[in-house]
N, C-alpha and C positions, 0 to 999 in steps of 0.2 A: 346544263339543263337540269332543273330540280324536279324530280318526280315525287308527288306527295305519297307518303306511305299510308296504306290502308291498315287500320287497326282491326285485327280479327276479333270478333265478339263471339265468345264461346256460347253455344246454345244452352249450356247448363247455367249460364249467368242468370237466366230468368228464374231459376229455381232457388237461388240464394235468398234467404229471408232479408227483408229490409229492417233496419234498426228503427225502433219506435221511440220517440222522445216521450217518456212516461209523464214527465212533469207537464208537458203541453196537453196531453190527453186528460190529466187530472184537472188542469186549469179549464179546459173546454167543458168538461163534465160539470164543474162547479158553475161556470158562467151560463151554460145553456140549459142545464137540467137540475141545478141545485143539488148535485150529488157531490159529497165531500169524501175523498179518499185520503186517509191520514195514517202514516205509520206511527204507532204509539211510542216508538223510540227515535223519532226524528229529532236530530240535534238542533234544528232551528226553533224548536219549542222549548220553553223553560220548564222547570220541574212541575209546576202546577198545571200547565197546559197538557203535558204528557200524562199526568195523573188523571185529569179530566177525560181525556180521550180514552185511556185505559178503562176507566169506570163506565163510560158510556158503552164501549165495546162489550164489556163483560155483562152489563145489564141487558143489552140487546141480543147478544149471541153466545153468552156463557164464557167460561174461562178458556183461554187459548191453549192449544196443545203444545207441549214442550218439544223443542227441536232436538234431534240427536245429531251430533256431528262435532 
């Protein structure tokens, strides 16, 4: 006779963060609200596209802070 095993679910499991697919969030933002989120160093863009994104960002928000690390 096979007895099904019950898998214990830890109550702390509810507190673990869920992983968000950032590309799908960006895609929905663009399609639903015309909000574009672009990393100026995205390798999917060619040099001219990255430069255009960088210049737009600097014009709207100023020069980025340098990262330490």
